[in-house]
N, C-alpha and C positions, 0 to 999 in steps of 0.2 A: 689661049687662056690656059692657066695651070690645071683647071678642071678637065681639060681635054686629054691630059696625060693618063696612061694606064693606071689603074688603082694600085698595082704593085709598086710602081714608082712613087706614087703619092704616099703610100704607107712608109716607104724607105725614108722619105723626107720628114714625115710627121713624127716618126718615132724618135727623132732627135730633139723634139720639144718636150717640155715638162708637162705633167698632168694638168696643172692649172691653166697653162696656155692652151692645151687641147680642149679643156672645158669651155674656154672662151670661144675658140674656133667653132665648136659644135653649135654655138648660138648664132653664127653668121647667116647660114642658109640651110635648106633641107639637104643639099648635096653633102656638105661637110658633116652634118649630123648623122646622115645615113652611113657615110663611110666610117665614122668613128664608132658607131653603134654595131656595125656588122663585121668589122675586122677584129679577129682574136688578139693579134699583136697590140693593136691600139687599145683594146679593152683592158689588156693587162697593164699597159702604160698608165691608163686612167684608173687603175685599181678596181675596175668593174668585173674583171675576170680573175680567178685565182691563178697566180703565176707560180710555176714550180721552180723558177730560177730567180736568182738575184741579178739585178743589173743597175748600173749607175743611171740616174736620171739624165736624159738627153742622149742615151745610147740604146742600141738595139737590145732586146731581151735575150741575152746569151749568158751562159754560166760564167761567172767572173771568178778568177783566181784570187787568193788572198786568205787571211785569217778567218776562221769561222765566225768569230764575233762580229766581223765587219760585214757579213753577208746577210744583212737584213736592213730594210729601209721602211720607215713609217710614212703613211699618207701625209702629204704636206699640210693638210688641214689640222693635223694634230698640233702643229706649232702655232696655229692661229686661233685657237679656242680661248674664249673668255668664260671663266667659270670660277665661282667661289665654292670651295669644298663645303659640303654639308647642305647645299641648296638643292632644289628639285631639278630634274632633267630638263624641264621647260626653261630653265634659266641659262642653259648653255647656249652661247652665241658664237658666231664666227666673226672675228674682228676684221675690220677694214680700216684704212687710214683715217676715216672721218668719225666712225662711231663703232659700237659693238656689233653691228650688223644683224643678219637674220638668225633666228633660232635654228639649232641643228635639227630639231625634231620636225621642222617644216621643210627640210631639204631632202631630196632623193640621195644626196651624197652620204647620208647616214648608212645607206645600204652598201657602200663601197667597202672593199677589204681594207683592213687596217695596215697591213704590211705587204711588202714584196721581199721574198716569196711569201706565199700564204702561210700563216701559222695557225695551229689549232689550240695552242695553250700559251698563256702569258702569266708569269708570276710578277706581281707589281708591288713595289714599296713606295709609298708616298712619304717623302722625307720630312720629319718634323723640324720645327724652328731651331731647336737645340742642335740637331744633327747638322743642319746647314751652317750654323755659326761656328760649331766646333769649339765653343768657348767654355762649355759647362763640363765639369768632371762627371756629373751624373746626367747621362744622356737619355732622354725619353724615347720610347720606341716610335718608329714610324707606323703608318697604317699599311698593313699587308693584306693582299687579296690575290686570288687566282681567277683567271678568266679562261674558259674553254668553250670551244665550238667545233665539233668534228668536221663541219663543212667549211671551216675557216672563220676566223674572228673578223667581224666587221666593225666599222666605227661605232655603230649603235651598241654593240656588245662591249666595246672598250669603255665608252663613257657611261653607259647605264650601270655597269658593275661598279665603277668608281663612285657614282651617285649613291647606289644602294649601300656600299660599305661606309661612306663618310656620313650618311644620314642615319645610320644605325645607332640606336640608343644603347649606351653601356655605362658601367661604373668606371669612370676614368681612373680612379685611384687603383682599382684592381687591375685595369688594363695596363697602366703605366708600371705597376710593380710585378707584372707577370702573374697575377693572381695571388700574390703573397699577402697583400693588404686589401682591406675592404673598408668602405665608409659605412659604419654600422649605426652611428648616432643619428646622422642626418643624410641619408643616401640621396635625397633629392638635390643636395648641393653638388654632387659629382655624377649623378646619373644624367648624362648629357649626350649630345651627338658625338660620335667618334671624331668628327672633324675638329673638335675643340682641343684635341691632343696636339694640333699643329700651332696652337697659340694664335698670335696675330697674323701669321703667314698662311692664310687660307686660299689665296688666289693661285689658281693653276698657272704654272709657268713653263710647261713643256717637259720634255724628256731630258734627264741629266746624263743617263748612261744606259747601255744595254749589254747583256752578257748571256751567252748561250751555255747552259750547264751540260754536264755529261749525258744526262738523260734526254737532252734535246729541248728542254723547256727554256724559254727566253725570259731572263730576269731583267726587269725594267725598273729603273729608279726615276720617279717623277719628282720635280721640285716645285715648291710653292713660294710665293713672295707676299709681302705685306699688302701691296697695292699694285694694280696694273694700270 
């Protein structure tokens, strides 16, 4: 039986699998669960342990050559999230082929690290409808926010900060104009959730691009769509 092999050999085999495949294996029996929970390499692969190195999924965690911008990888769950900007944290769900799936706040996966290698700061821009279409001469600003955690940003940090920023109430006229204009006559007409700046495209659609700045901050652009 494969379980009779030395744990070092098993780890060499398992690190070639992706994090989601390993998560499924951990539910097969106590042996696999214990191995995945106790080995540092495998915990890094599963985003449970802060990794100092970048590595391609399906490869051993070793320092990879290449451009600095390419040396970061997000947790695969980031691509599978269903969320409408401006709604509560409890509305974030993990998509599966049949439905929207379980809520993120009900899963231990929310405590996993968001990136490999671990990052302590992310600067995020959520791209507005006009920016995505690139059809308007006057482009409305996206929603910008910064996330930091000295111990390493986890999935709950990533999404809770997005929720906090997009649910924040603000004067959209002032926000869109960079503070130049204000709605003085009827402020209630424009004092809305910041997510409204995205227009009809409020559904989270994943990461469009990442770039590492000179000071080491990771700049992330998120895109939204009209309907998922």
